[in-house]
C-alpha positions in Angstrom: 6.8 58.4 -6.4 10.1 59.4 -4.9 10.4 60.7 -1.4 10.8 64.4 -1.0 13.9 66.0 0.5 11.9 66.8 3.7 10.6 63.2 3.9 14.1 61.8 3.5 15.3 64.0 6.4 12.3 63.2 8.6 12.5 59.4 8.2 16.3 59.2 8.0 16.9 57.3 11.2 14.4 54.5 10.3 15.4 54.3 6.6 18.9 53.4 8.0 17.5 50.2 9.5 18.8 47.1 7.7 16.1 45.8 5.3 14.1 49.0 5.5 15.6 51.5 3.2 13.8 53.7 0.7 11.6 50.9 -0.6 10.4 50.1 2.9 9.6 53.8 3.4 7.7 54.0 0.1 5.7 50.9 1.2 4.7 52.7 4.4 3.6 55.8 2.4 1.5 53.7 0.1 -0.3 51.9 3.0 -3.6 52.5 4.8 -4.1 51.5 8.4 -7.3 51.8 10.5 -6.9 52.5 14.2 -10.2 51.2 15.8 -10.6 53.0 19.1 -8.7 56.0 20.4 -8.2 55.1 24.0 -5.0 54.1 25.8 -4.0 51.8 22.9 -5.3 53.8 19.9 -3.8 57.2 20.9 -0.1 56.2 21.0 -0.6 53.7 18.2 -1.9 56.3 15.8 0.9 58.7 17.0 3.7 56.2 16.1 2.0 55.2 12.8 1.9 58.8 11.6 5.4 59.5 13.0 6.7 56.5 10.9 5.1 57.8 7.7 2.2 55.5 7.1 0.5 57.3 4.2 -3.1 57.1 5.3 -4.3 56.6 8.8 -8.0 56.3 9.6 -8.9 57.0 13.3 -12.2 55.8 14.6 -14.0 56.5 17.9 -17.5 57.6 18.9 -16.5 59.2 22.2 -15.6 62.5 23.6 -12.6 63.2 25.9 -13.2 63.1 29.7 -10.8 64.0 32.5 -10.3 60.4 33.5 -8.9 59.7 30.0 -5.8 61.9 30.5 -3.7 59.4 32.4 -3.2 57.3 29.2 -4.8 58.9 26.1 -1.8 61.0 25.4 -3.2 63.0 22.4 -5.7 64.8 24.7 -4.9 68.1 26.4 -7.0 69.5 29.2 -8.4 72.1 26.7 -9.7 69.2 24.6 -12.1 67.9 27.2 -15.6 67.4 25.8 -14.6 67.3 22.2 -14.7 64.2 19.9 -11.7 62.0 20.3 -11.4 61.3 16.5 -11.4 65.0 15.6 -8.8 65.9 18.2 -6.5 63.1 17.3 -6.7 64.0 13.6 -5.7 67.6 14.5 -2.7 66.5 16.5 -1.5 63.9 14.0 -1.7 66.3 11.1 0.3 68.9 13.1 2.9 66.2 13.8 3.3 65.1 10.2 1.9 66.9 7.2 3.1 64.3 4.8 0.4 61.8 5.8 -3.4 61.8 5.4 -5.4 61.4 8.5 -9.1 60.7 8.3 -11.4 60.9 11.4 -14.5 58.9 11.8 -16.8 59.7 14.7 -18.6 56.4 14.8 -19.3 53.2 16.7 -18.2 50.2 14.7 -21.1 47.8 14.1 -22.0 45.0 11.8 -23.9 47.5 9.6 -21.0 50.0 9.1 -17.8 47.9 9.5 -17.4 47.6 5.8 -17.7 51.4 5.3 -15.2 52.1 8.1 -12.5 49.5 7.4 -13.1 49.0 3.7 -9.9 47.8 1.9 -7.5 48.8 4.6 -4.1 47.1 4.7 -4.1 46.6 8.4 -6.4 47.2 11.4 -5.1 48.1 14.8 -7.2 47.0 17.8 -7.7 49.9 20.2 -11.1 48.7 21.4 -12.2 48.5 25.0 -14.9 45.9 24.5 -15.0 42.4 23.0 -18.3 42.7 21.1 -16.7 45.2 18.7 -13.4 43.3 18.6 -15.2 40.3 17.2 -17.1 42.4 14.6 -13.7 43.7 13.4 -12.1 40.2 13.6 -14.9 38.7 11.5 -14.7 41.4 8.8 -10.9 41.2 8.7 -10.9 37.4 8.3 -13.5 37.4 5.6 -11.7 40.1 3.7 -8.2 38.8 4.5 -7.0 42.0 6.3 -4.4 41.6 9.1 -5.8 42.5 12.5 -3.4 43.3 15.3 -5.1 42.6 18.6 -4.0 43.9 22.0 -5.7 44.1 25.4 -4.5 45.7 28.6 -5.4 45.8 32.3 -3.5 47.5 35.2 0.2 46.6 34.5 -0.5 43.6 32.2 -1.5 43.0 28.6 -1.4 40.7 25.6 -0.8 41.0 21.9 -1.1 38.8 18.8 -1.2 39.4 15.1 -4.0 37.8 13.1 -3.3 37.1 9.5 -6.2 35.3 7.8 -5.3 31.8 6.4 -1.9 31.9 8.1 -2.9 31.6 11.8 -5.7 31.6 14.3 -8.3 34.4 14.5 -9.6 36.0 17.6 -12.5 33.5 17.8 -10.0 30.6 17.8 -8.1 32.2 20.7 -11.2 33.2 22.6 -14.0 30.7 21.7 -16.0 32.0 24.6 -16.5 35.7 24.6 -14.7 37.2 27.7 -16.8 39.1 30.2 -17.0 42.8 29.6 -15.7 45.1 32.2 -17.1 48.6 32.3 -14.1 50.4 33.8 -10.8 48.5 33.5 -7.9 49.7 35.8 -5.0 50.8 33.7 -1.6 52.5 33.9 -0.9 54.7 30.9 2.6 53.2 30.4 1.0 49.7 30.0 -1.2 50.7 27.2 1.5 52.7 25.5 3.9 49.7 25.7 1.3 47.4 24.0 0.5 50.1 21.4 4.1 50.5 20.5 4.3 46.7 19.9 1.2 46.9 17.8 2.8 49.5 15.6 6.0 47.5 15.4 4.0 44.5 14.2 2.1 46.7 11.6 5.4 48.1 10.2 6.9 44.7 10.0 4.0 43.5 7.9 4.1 46.5 5.6 7.9 46.6 5.1 8.5 42.8 5.2 10.9 43.0 8.1 11.2 40.2 10.7 8.5 37.7 11.8 5.1 38.8 13.0 3.3 37.3 16.1 1.2 35.0 14.0 0.1 31.9 16.0 1.6 33.4 19.1 0.1 35.3 22.0 2.6 37.5 23.9 1.8 38.1 27.5 3.4 41.0 29.4 3.3 41.2 33.2 4.6 44.6 34.3 4.5 43.8 38.0 7.4 41.4 37.8 8.5 42.4 34.3 8.1 39.0 32.7 7.3 38.3 29.0 5.8 35.0 28.0 4.8 33.7 24.6 2.1 31.1 24.2 1.7 29.2 20.9 -1.8 29.2 19.6 -3.4 27.1 16.8 -6.2 27.8 14.4 -9.4 26.0 15.3 -10.6 23.9 12.4 -14.1 24.2 13.7 -13.9 28.0 14.1 -17.2 29.6 12.8 -15.2 32.3 11.0 -11.9 30.9 9.8 -12.4 27.1 10.3 -12.1 24.6 7.5 -15.9 24.1 7.1 -16.5 27.8 6.9 -13.8 28.2 4.2 -15.3 25.5 2.1 -18.7 27.3 1.9 
């Protein structure tokens, strides 16, 4: 379907980007992205996905807003405290852009429901705050060949990589030993917003075909001295999820 006059005006500045054009915008409108977790990463990520015109965005979180969330979870106002994050985010995103469909899921992602939540999504954005759930999502995405854009943040630092099954390493290749969980991670809101913006940029690149994604690369950002470092990472042939032996079975 052609873009409406209002859509053409709304997205004009990004349609002007070389290699994007009307076809790139139509690809965005036809895509479905899951934002798993609506904390410091998921809030700004969902905001920029909807602002860009991703046609269907599914936002997932089991929690309710607390006062300590407000330094970084930018879709929560003081009046929203105590309400479910997913429901609030849906309201704010629909108010921002009525041309997209936003679906809210108040749920914890588990092995039992991950297929119902992610389904046949085109891309999954990692907005989680724990490794157990990240690996559940990673495993589902690898098996079903869905790109998974991982990011993690702490204080003024963070990392990001794009996982495309069969084209690069998965999360278990990068972290063969599950990192220790931290109950309350120190975080500056600008740090998580920066990494979330990069996640959205990676997602849009995949959807439109622009540029080269961070496949096989782990980008580290240190905000204290403002350094950016990219580490090359390889797929582990013995990985229990994406390794050669697993793919043969």
